[in-house]
C-alpha positions as CSV (number, residue, x, y, z in Angstrom):
1,M,65.1,56.0,24.8
2,T,63.0,55.2,21.8
3,A,62.8,56.7,18.4
4,G,59.5,58.3,19.3
5,S,60.8,60.1,22.4
6,G,60.9,63.4,20.7
7,S,64.7,63.9,21.2
8,T,67.3,63.6,18.4
9,A,71.0,62.9,18.7
10,D,71.6,66.6,18.1
11,D,69.4,67.5,21.0
12,F,71.0,65.1,23.4
13,L,74.7,65.5,22.6
14,P,75.1,69.1,23.9
15,R,73.5,68.0,27.1
16,A,75.7,64.9,27.3
17,A,78.7,67.3,27.4
18,A,77.7,68.1,31.0
19,L,78.8,64.6,31.9
20,K,82.0,65.0,34.0
21,P,83.5,62.5,36.4
22,S,83.6,63.6,40.1
23,S,85.8,62.3,42.9
24,K,82.8,61.6,45.0
25,L,79.8,61.2,42.8
26,S,78.9,59.4,39.6
27,T,77.0,61.8,37.4
28,M,74.1,61.1,35.0
29,V,72.8,63.8,32.7
30,V,69.1,63.7,31.8
31,P,67.8,66.2,29.2
32,K,64.8,68.2,30.0
33,P,61.6,67.3,28.1
34,S,61.7,68.8,24.7
35,N,59.0,71.2,23.6
36,K,59.2,69.8,20.1
37,K,56.1,68.0,18.8
38,P,56.6,64.3,18.3
39,P,57.2,63.3,14.7
40,E,54.2,62.3,12.7
41,S,53.6,58.6,12.2
42,G,55.6,57.1,9.5
43,K,58.4,59.6,9.7
44,E,61.8,58.7,11.2
45,S,63.2,60.7,14.0
46,G,66.8,60.5,12.7
47,F,68.2,59.1,15.9
48,S,70.3,56.0,16.1
49,F,72.5,54.6,18.9
50,K,75.4,54.2,16.4
51,S,75.4,58.0,15.7
52,L,75.3,58.7,19.4
53,S,78.2,56.3,20.2
54,D,80.3,57.8,17.4
55,S,79.7,61.3,18.5
56,L,80.4,60.6,22.2
57,K,84.0,59.7,21.2
58,H,84.7,63.2,20.1
59,L,83.3,64.9,23.2
60,N,85.7,67.0,25.2
61,F,84.5,67.1,28.8
62,D,86.8,69.9,29.9
63,K,86.0,72.4,27.2
64,N,82.2,71.9,26.9
65,P,80.5,73.5,29.9
66,P,77.1,72.1,30.9
67,P,74.2,73.9,29.3
68,T,71.9,75.9,31.6
69,D,68.9,73.7,30.8
70,A,70.6,70.4,31.7
71,V,69.2,68.4,34.6
72,I,72.1,66.8,36.5
73,L,71.3,63.8,38.7
74,F,73.9,62.7,41.2
75,E,74.0,59.0,42.2
76,P,75.8,58.5,45.5
77,R,78.5,55.9,45.9
78,E,80.7,54.9,48.8
79,C,83.0,57.7,50.0
80,S,86.2,57.7,52.0
81,E,88.0,60.0,54.4
82,T,90.1,61.3,51.5
83,D,87.1,62.6,49.7
84,P,86.4,66.4,49.9
85,L,83.3,67.7,51.7
86,L,82.1,69.0,48.3
87,S,82.4,67.5,44.9
88,N,84.8,69.2,42.5
89,R,82.1,70.7,40.4
90,A,80.2,72.0,43.5
91,Q,83.5,73.4,44.8
92,R,84.1,75.3,41.7
93,S,80.5,76.6,41.7
94,W,80.8,77.6,45.4
95,A,84.3,79.1,44.8
96,G,82.8,81.4,42.2
97,K,80.3,82.7,44.8
98,D,82.9,82.9,47.5
99,A,85.2,84.9,45.3
100,G,82.4,87.4,44.7
101,R,81.9,88.1,48.4
102,P,83.4,91.1,50.1
103,A,86.4,90.5,52.2
104,E,85.8,89.9,55.9
105,P,86.3,93.2,57.7
106,L,89.2,93.3,60.1
107,C,87.2,94.8,62.9
108,S,84.5,92.2,62.6
109,M,87.0,89.3,62.6
110,V,88.8,90.7,65.6
111,L,85.5,91.1,67.6
112,Q,84.3,87.6,66.7
113,I,87.6,86.1,67.8
114,L,88.2,88.3,70.9
115,V,85.1,87.6,72.9
116,P,85.3,83.7,72.9
117,F,89.1,84.0,73.3
118,L,88.7,86.0,76.5
119,L,86.0,83.6,77.8
120,A,88.3,80.6,76.9
121,G,91.2,82.3,78.7
122,L,89.2,82.9,81.8
123,G,88.1,79.3,81.7
124,T,91.6,78.0,81.6
125,V,92.7,80.4,84.4
126,S,89.9,78.9,86.5
127,A,91.1,75.4,85.6
128,G,94.6,76.3,86.7
129,M,93.4,77.6,90.0
130,L,91.3,74.4,90.5
131,L,94.3,72.2,89.7
132,D,96.4,74.2,92.2
133,V,93.8,73.4,94.9
134,V,93.1,69.7,94.2
135,Q,96.8,68.8,94.0
136,S,96.8,68.5,97.8
137,W,93.9,66.1,97.9
138,D,94.6,62.6,99.2
139,V,93.7,60.9,95.9
140,F,96.2,63.1,94.0
141,L,98.9,62.5,96.6
142,E,98.5,58.7,96.6
143,V,97.6,58.1,92.9
144,T,100.2,60.3,91.3
145,E,99.4,58.9,87.8
146,L,96.4,61.3,87.8
147,F,98.9,64.1,86.9
148,I,99.8,62.1,83.8
149,L,96.1,61.6,83.0
150,I,95.2,65.3,83.3
151,P,96.8,66.6,80.0
152,A,95.4,63.6,78.1
153,V,91.9,64.0,79.4
154,L,92.0,67.8,78.9
155,G,93.4,67.2,75.4
156,M,90.2,65.4,74.4
157,K,88.8,68.9,74.0
158,G,91.1,69.2,71.0
159,N,90.5,65.7,69.8
160,L,86.8,65.7,70.0
161,E,85.1,69.0,70.8
162,M,87.3,71.2,68.6
163,T,87.3,68.7,65.8
164,L,83.5,68.5,65.9
165,A,83.3,72.4,65.9
166,S,85.6,72.5,62.9
167,R,83.6,69.9,60.9
168,L,80.3,71.6,61.7
169,S,81.7,75.0,60.9
170,T,82.8,73.8,57.5
171,A,79.5,72.2,56.9
172,V,77.7,75.4,57.7
173,N,79.9,77.5,55.4
174,A,79.5,74.9,52.6
175,G,75.7,74.9,52.9
176,K,75.4,71.4,54.2
177,M,73.0,72.3,57.1
178,E,70.3,74.1,55.3
179,T,67.3,71.7,55.7
180,S,66.2,70.5,59.2
181,K,66.5,66.8,58.3
182,E,70.1,67.3,56.9
183,K,71.1,69.3,59.9
184,W,69.9,66.9,62.6
185,E,71.1,63.8,60.9
186,L,74.6,65.3,60.7
187,I,74.4,66.5,64.3
188,L,73.2,63.2,65.8
189,G,75.6,61.1,63.8
190,N,78.6,63.3,65.0
191,L,77.4,63.3,68.6
192,A,77.1,59.5,68.7
193,L,80.5,59.2,67.2
194,K,81.9,61.6,69.7
195,Q,80.5,59.5,72.6
196,L,82.1,56.4,71.2
197,Q,85.4,58.1,70.8
198,A,85.3,59.6,74.3
199,T,84.7,56.1,75.8
200,L,87.5,54.5,73.9
201,L,89.9,57.4,74.4
202,G,89.1,57.5,78.1
203,L,90.2,53.9,78.4
204,L,93.3,54.5,76.3
205,A,94.3,57.5,78.3
206,S,94.1,55.5,81.6
207,F,96.2,52.7,80.1
208,L,98.8,55.2,78.9
209,A,98.9,56.9,82.3
210,I,99.4,53.5,84.0
211,L,102.1,52.5,81.6
212,L,104.0,55.8,81.8
213,G,103.7,55.8,85.6
214,W,105.0,52.2,85.8
215,M,107.9,53.1,83.6
216,A,108.7,56.1,85.8
217,E,108.1,54.5,89.2
218,G,108.8,50.9,88.5
219,E,105.5,49.7,90.2
220,F,101.8,49.9,90.0
221,S,98.7,48.9,92.0
222,L,95.7,47.0,90.7
223,K,93.4,49.3,92.7
224,H,95.0,52.3,91.2
225,V,94.5,50.8,87.7
226,V,90.8,50.3,88.2
227,L,90.4,53.8,89.8
228,L,92.2,55.4,86.8
229,C,90.1,53.6,84.3
230,S,86.8,54.5,86.0
231,T,87.8,58.1,86.5
232,S,89.1,58.6,83.0
233,V,86.1,57.0,81.2
234,S,83.5,58.7,83.4
235,T,85.1,62.1,83.0
236,A,85.6,61.7,79.2
237,F,82.0,60.5,78.7
238,V,80.2,63.1,80.8
239,A,82.4,66.0,79.7
240,S,82.0,65.0,76.0
241,L,78.2,64.9,76.3
242,L,77.9,68.2,78.0
243,Q,80.3,70.1,75.7
244,G,78.9,68.4,72.6
245,V,75.4,69.7,73.3
246,I,76.8,73.2,74.0
247,M,78.9,73.1,70.8
248,V,75.8,72.2,68.7
249,G,74.0,75.2,70.2
250,V,76.9,77.5,69.4
251,I,77.1,76.4,65.8
252,V,73.3,76.6,65.2
253,G,73.3,80.1,66.9
254,C,76.1,81.3,64.7
255,K,74.3,80.2,61.6
256,R,71.1,82.0,62.6
257,M,73.0,85.2,63.5
258,N,75.2,85.2,60.3
259,I,78.4,84.9,62.3
260,N,81.3,83.0,60.8
261,P,81.5,79.9,63.1
262,D,85.2,79.4,62.2
263,N,86.0,82.4,64.4
264,V,83.7,81.5,67.3
265,A,83.0,77.8,67.5
266,T,86.4,76.3,68.3
267,P,87.4,78.8,71.1
268,M,83.8,78.5,72.5
269,A,84.3,74.7,72.6
270,A,87.2,75.3,74.9
271,S,85.8,78.3,76.8
272,F,84.9,76.3,79.9
273,G,85.9,72.9,78.6
274,D,89.0,72.7,80.7
275,L,87.2,73.8,83.9
276,I,84.3,71.4,83.3
277,T,86.6,68.5,82.5
278,L,89.0,69.1,85.4
279,S,86.1,69.5,87.8
280,L,84.6,66.2,86.7
281,L,88.0,64.5,87.0
282,A,88.6,65.7,90.5
283,C,85.1,64.8,91.6
284,F,85.0,61.3,90.1
285,S,88.5,60.5,91.3
286,H,87.7,61.7,94.9
287,W,84.4,59.7,94.8
288,F,85.9,56.5,93.6
289,Y,88.8,56.9,96.0
290,S,86.4,57.1,98.9
291,F,85.2,53.5,98.5
292,M,88.2,52.0,96.7
293,D,89.0,49.8,99.7
294,F,85.5,48.6,100.6
295,Y,83.3,48.8,97.5
296,S,85.7,48.4,94.7
297,Y,83.1,46.4,92.7
298,V,81.3,49.7,91.9
299,M,84.2,50.8,89.8
300,Y,84.1,47.5,87.8
301,L,80.4,48.0,87.2
302,V,80.9,51.6,86.0
303,N,83.5,50.5,83.5
304,L,81.3,47.6,82.3
305,A,78.3,50.0,81.9
306,F,80.2,52.3,79.6
307,I,81.7,49.4,77.6
308,C,78.1,48.0,77.1
309,L,77.1,51.3,75.5
310,I,79.7,51.1,72.8
311,P,77.4,49.0,70.3
312,V,74.7,51.7,70.7
313,W,77.0,54.5,69.7
314,V,78.4,52.4,66.8
315,S,74.8,51.7,65.5
316,V,73.7,55.4,65.7
317,S,76.9,56.9,64.2
318,S,77.0,54.4,61.3
319,K,73.6,55.6,60.0
320,H,75.0,58.9,58.7
321,P,77.6,58.8,55.8
322,A,79.8,61.6,57.2
323,S,80.1,60.0,60.7
324,L,80.4,56.5,59.1
325,I,83.5,57.7,57.2
326,L,85.1,58.8,60.5
327,L,84.0,55.7,62.3
328,R,86.0,53.7,59.8
329,S,89.1,55.8,59.2
330,G,89.1,58.7,61.7
331,W,91.0,57.1,64.6
332,E,94.6,57.7,63.6
333,P,94.8,61.4,64.5
334,I,92.9,61.2,67.9
335,V,94.9,58.2,69.1
336,T,98.2,59.7,68.0
337,A,97.2,63.0,69.7
338,M,96.4,61.1,72.9
339,V,99.9,59.6,73.0
340,I,101.4,63.1,72.4
341,S,99.3,64.6,75.2
342,S,100.4,61.8,77.6
343,M,104.0,62.7,77.0
344,G,103.1,66.2,78.2
345,G,101.5,64.6,81.2
346,L,104.7,62.7,82.0
347,I,106.6,66.0,82.0
348,L,104.0,67.5,84.3
349,D,104.2,64.6,86.7
350,K,108.0,64.8,86.9
351,T,107.9,68.6,87.4
352,V,105.3,68.4,90.2
353,S,107.3,65.7,92.0
354,N,109.7,68.6,93.0
355,Q,107.7,70.7,95.5
356,N,109.8,73.8,94.4
357,L,108.3,73.5,90.9
358,S,104.7,72.8,91.8
359,G,103.7,76.3,90.6
360,V,103.7,74.9,87.1
361,L,100.2,73.5,87.8
362,L,98.8,77.1,88.0
363,Y,100.2,78.3,84.6
364,A,100.4,75.2,82.4
365,P,96.6,74.9,81.8
366,V,96.5,78.6,80.8
367,I,99.3,78.4,78.3
368,N,98.1,75.1,76.9
369,G,94.5,76.2,76.6
370,V,95.2,79.6,75.0
371,G,97.6,78.2,72.5
372,G,95.2,75.4,71.5
373,N,92.3,77.9,71.1
374,L,94.3,80.2,68.8
375,V,95.7,77.6,66.6
376,S,92.4,75.8,66.2
377,I,90.8,79.0,64.9
378,Q,93.6,79.3,62.2
379,S,93.4,75.7,61.3
380,S,89.6,75.8,60.9
381,R,89.8,78.9,58.7
382,I,92.4,77.5,56.4
383,S,90.5,74.2,56.1
384,T,87.3,76.0,55.2
385,N,89.1,78.1,52.6
386,L,90.5,74.9,51.0
387,H,87.2,73.1,51.0
388,L,85.4,75.9,49.3
389,N,88.0,76.9,46.7
390,F,90.3,73.9,45.8
391,P,89.8,70.3,45.0
392,P,91.7,67.8,47.2
393,G,95.4,67.6,46.2
394,E,95.5,71.1,44.7
395,L,97.1,73.9,46.7
396,P,96.9,77.7,46.4
397,E,99.6,79.2,44.2
398,E,101.6,80.7,47.1
399,R,101.8,77.4,48.9
400,R,103.3,75.4,46.0
401,G,106.9,76.4,46.7
402,C,109.2,75.8,49.6
403,F,107.8,76.5,53.1
404,N,108.5,80.0,54.3
405,P,107.3,81.1,57.8
406,C,107.2,84.7,56.7
407,R,104.5,84.0,54.2
408,I,102.2,82.8,57.0
409,F,102.0,86.3,58.6
410,F,102.8,88.6,55.7
411,G,100.4,88.3,52.7
412,P,97.2,89.8,51.3
413,G,94.9,86.9,52.1
414,A,92.4,86.6,54.9
415,N,94.3,83.8,56.5
416,H,97.5,85.8,56.6
417,Q,95.5,88.6,58.3
418,S,94.0,86.2,60.8
419,A,97.4,84.8,61.6
420,R,98.7,88.3,62.4
421,V,95.7,89.0,64.6
422,L,96.0,85.7,66.5
423,L,99.7,86.3,67.2
424,L,99.2,89.8,68.3
425,L,96.5,88.7,70.8
426,V,99.0,86.5,72.7
427,L,100.8,89.2,74.7
428,P,97.8,91.4,75.8
429,G,95.7,88.3,76.4
430,Q,98.3,86.5,78.5
431,L,99.0,89.7,80.5
432,L,95.3,89.9,81.3
433,F,95.1,86.2,82.3
434,L,98.3,86.6,84.5
435,F,96.6,89.5,86.2
436,A,93.4,87.3,86.7
437,V,95.6,84.6,88.3
438,Y,97.0,87.3,90.7
439,L,93.5,88.4,91.7
440,M,92.2,84.9,92.1
441,K,95.1,84.1,94.5
442,G,93.9,87.0,96.7
443,G,96.4,89.6,95.5
444,L,99.0,88.2,98.0
445,A,101.9,87.6,95.6
446,V,102.6,90.1,92.8
447,P,104.1,88.4,89.7
448,S,107.7,89.4,89.5
449,L,109.2,91.0,86.3
450,L,111.2,87.8,85.6
451,L,108.1,85.6,86.0
452,T,106.1,87.9,83.6
453,L,109.0,87.9,81.1
454,F,109.5,84.1,81.1
455,Y,105.8,83.4,81.0
456,L,105.1,85.8,78.1
457,S,108.1,84.5,76.2
458,A,107.0,80.9,76.6
459,A,103.4,81.7,75.5
460,L,104.5,83.8,72.4
461,L,107.0,81.1,71.3
462,Q,104.4,78.4,71.7
463,V,101.7,80.2,69.6
464,F,104.3,81.2,66.9
465,L,105.4,77.6,66.5
466,L,101.8,76.3,66.5
467,L,100.7,78.8,63.8
468,C,103.6,77.7,61.6
469,L,102.8,74.1,62.2
470,A,99.1,74.7,61.4
471,D,99.8,76.3,58.1
472,C,102.2,73.5,57.1
473,L,100.2,70.6,58.4
474,V,96.8,71.7,57.0
475,H,98.1,72.2,53.5
476,R,100.1,69.0,53.6
477,L,97.1,67.0,54.7
478,W,95.0,68.6,51.9
479,R,97.7,67.8,49.3
480,R,97.6,64.2,50.4
481,G,93.8,64.1,50.1
482,K,93.1,64.1,53.9
483,D,90.3,66.2,55.5
484,P,92.1,68.8,57.7
485,D,88.9,69.2,59.8
486,S,89.3,65.6,61.1
487,Y,93.1,65.4,61.2
488,A,94.8,68.7,61.9
489,I,93.2,70.0,65.1
490,P,93.9,66.8,67.2
491,Y,97.6,67.0,66.2
492,L,97.9,70.7,66.8
493,T,96.2,70.8,70.2
494,A,98.2,67.8,71.4
495,L,101.4,69.5,70.2
496,G,100.3,72.6,71.9
497,D,99.8,70.7,75.2
498,L,103.3,69.2,74.9
499,L,105.0,72.5,73.9
500,G,103.1,74.5,76.5
501,T,103.9,72.0,79.4
502,A,107.5,71.7,78.4
503,L,108.0,75.5,78.0
504,T,106.2,76.3,81.2
505,S,108.2,73.7,83.1
506,L,111.4,75.1,81.7
507,A,110.4,78.6,82.7
508,V,109.5,77.6,86.3
509,F,112.8,75.6,86.5
510,L,114.8,78.6,85.4
511,L,113.0,80.8,87.9
512,W,113.8,78.3,90.7
513,R,117.5,78.2,89.7
514,I,117.7,82.0,89.6
515,G,116.1,82.2,92.9
516,D,112.8,83.9,91.9
517,A,110.5,80.9,92.4
518,G,108.8,82.6,95.4
519,S,106.7,84.8,93.1
520,L,105.0,81.6,91.8
């Protein structure tokens, strides 16, 4: 700035008060051009850098709000996973708008949740029926580690698809997908990252299934190892690609129809995700098993092809800042969730080994899928609320005390209302799905009263525990500066699989001991 610029220290200093540090952005304030005429030649402007420096020492950034005519330029710098989706100042600005909006009507919220919830439930019922059929295939009878692999591969829906849905839902609500360029850069970066994660998680899931199977049985076969790796990676890659494209279409459609994607996207991600994934797993395993003895080199080539694509996905995903952050630091939750889901697979494998308890295969996918769908809705809603209204590390007033489960369901906020709605949906929803199982089995065996009671008790207890865990986990992650959209859902869906499988196995075992296993 020169003395003849037409701006004095008094003109500049009020605008300099807009300078405020941000957790993600470095801010530079530039004054708008002044309408004052330049000083005549020979006259001093009265500006000096010494007076500016002395005055800046007395500025109070917290008490001086930025003037309306200030032009604020944001210079990006490197971000990390702990940074919020919006800067603190943008969050406060958005929070003011959000606070002025009318509350979400209860009827609208219930309808938005109910339709995808029913679709997701029917999808999980179909997956359970399919699993009940394929358990007698030769490949499942010989390679029993596939039962350990099933919850881990199905759990990728929570690790990848639901996490993608939650991130994009928050981005839509935060106004991060307004322009076409911004929207497609975010979508392509996240899809490439998801394909990379699917490939690596598919390999990890097969290794865990082999390890847990070896620990349980005391032996393993090299042919089974190659078959498990090929089946897991192929299933994860193709299922992730198909569901990712569907998920993007759902998010974009919700945005155009002015529907809150938090209520729709995550259950839609799982609506037929279980059925698609399980169908692919059964088909790939049967296909690889058919030439395992004579053309085993094909399985090696398949594994090599997917591994060679890894640099491509790394290159594409690293070009967008949001996906680059997750590429560097987003592996902890999905890997941990994979291990947790594999524990559920081990329980399932041990339960199925007893022919009297094989009925668990029909009901476990239903309970696991429904519980994961409901808790993902609540997690996504809480995360969006925190992103829009609070800076990282700061919690709502009611969440600053000791944890109290009653406050999750009884309170005036929208998230308390949604928690009550989600919990109340469990019993009628599961009754409907139990009836759907009865019809799909041809109406031959009517579920007994004890089966219905044990099944509904297991489902209700699972969802209640998951909603409590969701509220506690999401707020704890936010207080620690972590993004709940990337961390919470993988943990919650994996815990849902573990809880659901364990509770369903316990219910089936109790029915068998009582002598009521025939209704399964």
